[in-house]
N, C-alpha and C positions, 0 to 999 in steps of 0.2 A: 540573685540575680535578674530578677524581677518588677527594680524600681522601675520609675517614668514610665512613660505613654508616646503609646501609637508611634514605637519606635525612635525618640529623640531623648533614650539617655546614652549608656555606651557604646561605641560601636568596636566593633573587630573584624578588620581588613586581612583576610587570607591572601597572601601574595605566591605566587607560583614563581620558579627559578626564569634566571633565562634560558636562553637557549646554549644548547649542549651539540657536539660533534655526532651522539648517541639516539640526539632527538630528530635529529635531521636526516642519521641512518633507518630510522620509526621503529629504534634497535630499544629495549626493555628495559632499564638502567634499575631500575629498584633499590637496592641499598647500595648499590655498585657508587665507588665514589666520582665520581665523572666529572671534571671541568667545564665551567662558561669557553664560550668560542668566543671570537673576541665582536661577532655580530650578539650572544648574550649581553656580552657588559655594558654593550651600547642600550641594550634595549632597559640593561637594571637601569643604566645612569637617569633615562628618561623618561622613563617610571616614575624614580624618584624623585625628580624634579615636580610631576603633579603629588606624589603619595605629602611629599612635605608641606605641599598647601594646604592638607588636611589636620593638619600641627599633631603629630602624632603623640602619645605618652610614655607611649613604650616600643620596643622593638622587639621580638623574642624568635627565631631563626634554628632551623635547622641545622647540625654542626655537619654536613654533607657540603665538600666544597661548595659545588652549584649555588645554593641557598643561604649560604655566607657569605661568599663573596655578590651576590645577588643583594644583601642585606650590609652591607659594605656603602654599596652608591647610597642608601638612604642615613646612612650613620653620618655621612659624609657631608649630607646637607643641612640634616636638622640637629645635626648634634649631641644626639642617642646612643648611649653604647648601647651594642647589640648580646642579650642572653644569648646562648646555645645551649640548645639540649636536644641529646640523641634521637628522647620521644620521639619526634616530628620528622622524624627520617623518615622515606618514600618507604612503602609497600615492601620486605623480603618476599622473592618470587624463588625463592632456589634457580630449579634446571629451568626457569625462564629468563630470568637476567642472561643478556646479550643476546639473545636471539633475536630478530627481526621479525616486527609483525606473520608478516607469510611463514619463517619457519616456525612461531607458534602453533600456526593454524596445523599447518602443514602435523606440524610434531604432536601436541597436543592438542587435535580438536574437536574430541567431544568432553577434554576441562575446560577449554576456551567458550564453547555452546553455554554451557551449564552458567559460567559467568555471566558471562554476558543475558541470560535468564534471569539474574538475581540470587543463584541460587550458591550457598555460600560454598567457600570452593579455593584449598587450599593450591594454588594456581603454583605449578613448578615442586610440588611438594612443603611452602612457602605460610607466611600469616595469611588467618581469614583478614577480610575487610573489617569484620565488625573486634578482631584483639588490634587491629591499627587503632582503630574510635578508641577505642578501651586507653590505650598507651597515650595519642595525643587528646582527644579531648578534655581528657583534665587538666594541663599545663596549660593550653590556652585559657581552660576559667579559669586557672589560680594566676593568671597572668590578668586576665581582666577584673578580677576579685580587688584588685593591686590599683588599678585604674582611678580615679575623680570622678563626679558627676558630668557624664557628658563626655569623657575622657574619650581617648579612639589608641588601640591595643592595633599593631602592626604585627600580625605571622609569617613568614618568612616560608615557606614550604616545599610541598609539591603535590604534583594532578594529585595521587590519588589520594594522599592522606591528606590535604583537603575536602574534597567529596567529600569523607568516607566523618570527617569531622564535623561538618556541614551537618552532615544526613542525621548526624547524632544528636547536635546541639538542639537541630531544629526539630527532635524527636519523631525524625522518622522510621519505620519501622525499614532491618537493613535491606529490602530488597525494593524499595524504592530510591535506594540510591543509585543507581542506577538514570531512574532520571533527569540525575543534575547531572551539565553536561561537563567534559571537561574542560580545563582552563587554558588557552592559551599559555605559547609562553612570558612569562613578565607582566601578565593581566591578574587581575585578583580576584576576589568580591566579600559582601560588604554582609557585615551580620548588624542587624542595630535592634539596640532592646528594647523589647515595648510594655505591655503589660502585660502580660503571657505569656512571653519569654522572650527568645530571639526567637527574629523573623529576617529573612533573605530580602534584602534593598536592592542590590546589585549580583550580578554573577556573570563571572567572564567580560572583565569591565577594561575597556586601555585608556578611555577617559574620563576625567573627575567627572562624579556620580551629583547628577539632578538631582536640589527636590521633588518628591512628588508631588502634586498642585490639584488635588479632583478629590474625587469623594470618597473614595477607599484609604484616606489617609488614616 
């Protein structure tokens, strides 16, 4: 996967799903199968028009409804068929799922603080972040391997899964993954294939990427 130079090879666009009611309530979704709101569908439709102009070659999505429905909008404007894979689902977080942010801090304060410090924590008795990366990153790489030279893969997934996958593909140690900020609904991050592996070109973007023009390219 290390062909090309300076990030001019293949690209992976990791796109978070649109808004859900639980997002609005700051309720931890995890692997719970929550649908998009009408606003979320509109977000997906707008973002899909932008992403289609990148001329993607393939789309793979989580099979949870909020991600699958987001992917449908890009399929509609690009003509591409969406592949679905359960390995791209959001982190399973056991007892945390369905709780608001405040409820999690109140009931699982020590666990929450340890997670924020970057320690390996089974939130609510669920998956470790490294386990999420273990299942999701290989799927992303498998689909990226099938791209033509300079091709683009769009991965439609979830905030936590995208963050852990980016961390894994960049070769960052797990305790540094928290340094990657969260993604807003229907925003995306772009990884480019460089001479030394994958590089983070865009993070939490909502507009079309501009080329980097400067000494560091």
